C-alpha positions in Angstrom: 109.8 95.1 113.9 113.2 93.5 113.3 113.2 91.6 110.0 115.1 88.5 111.1 113.8 87.8 114.6 111.5 84.9 115.7 108.7 87.5 115.6 108.7 86.9 111.9 108.0 83.2 112.2 104.9 82.1 110.4 103.6 80.5 113.6 103.9 83.6 115.8 102.1 87.0 115.2 102.3 89.9 117.6 99.3 92.2 117.6 99.2 95.9 117.9 97.9 95.5 121.5 101.0 93.3 122.4 99.1 90.0 122.4 100.8 87.0 120.8 98.9 84.6 118.5 100.5 81.2 118.0 99.7 78.5 115.5 100.4 75.2 117.3 100.7 71.6 116.2 100.0 69.7 119.5 101.2 66.2 120.1 99.2 64.9 123.1 100.2 61.9 125.2 103.9 62.7 125.3 106.2 61.9 128.1 106.5 65.6 129.2 105.2 68.9 128.0 107.8 70.8 125.9 108.4 72.7 122.7 109.6 70.2 120.1 110.5 72.6 117.3 108.6 73.7 114.2 106.2 71.5 112.2 105.4 73.1 108.9 104.1 76.6 109.6 103.2 75.7 113.3 105.1 75.5 116.5 105.1 71.9 117.7 104.4 71.3 121.3 104.4 67.9 123.0 101.7 67.7 125.7 102.0 65.3 128.6 98.2 64.9 129.0 96.0 62.6 126.9 93.5 64.1 124.5 90.6 63.2 126.7 88.0 65.5 128.2 90.0 68.6 127.3 93.0 67.7 129.5 95.6 68.2 126.7 94.2 71.7 126.0 94.3 72.5 129.7 97.9 71.3 129.9 98.8 73.3 126.9 97.2 76.5 128.3 99.1 75.9 131.6 102.4 75.4 129.8 102.0 78.6 127.7 100.8 80.7 130.7 104.0 79.8 132.6 106.2 80.3 129.5 104.7 83.8 128.9 104.4 84.8 132.5 100.6 85.3 132.5 97.6 83.8 134.3 95.9 81.0 132.5 92.9 83.2 131.8 95.2 85.2 129.5 95.7 82.1 127.3 92.8 81.7 124.9 92.2 78.8 122.6 90.8 80.4 119.5 90.7 77.4 117.2 91.3 73.6 117.4 89.4 72.5 120.5 89.4 68.9 119.2 92.3 69.1 116.7 96.1 68.9 116.8 96.1 72.1 114.8 95.4 75.0 117.2 95.5 78.7 117.3 96.1 80.3 120.7 96.3 83.9 121.8 98.3 85.1 124.8 97.1 88.4 126.1 99.5 90.8 127.7 102.6 88.6 127.9 105.0 89.6 130.6 107.9 87.8 129.0 108.8 86.4 125.6 110.2 82.9 125.8 112.9 82.0 123.4 111.3 79.8 120.9 112.7 78.2 117.7 112.7 80.3 114.6 113.9 77.6 112.2 112.7 74.1 111.4 114.0 71.7 114.1 
């Protein structure tokens, strides 16, 4: 792996099988869903849906599925069902979106 790429970010790990594991700091109830930079060792994503009945998690999965070019079933929420701190795995990504590698 290249030593200075975004793949070395503390919030993104690429597995031997090609899957991508992301550490995310979610901010629900935002005006629109978007990447907002880096928050500590996590990728900060603003989510347009409120944190009610899992809607923010569903919106986050949809956003990541589109960004990585995969069906929603390939975006798994591993940790953080009810927390802003989340761990998400993207299985078999078809594309790698350009994401921030430095603190925003």
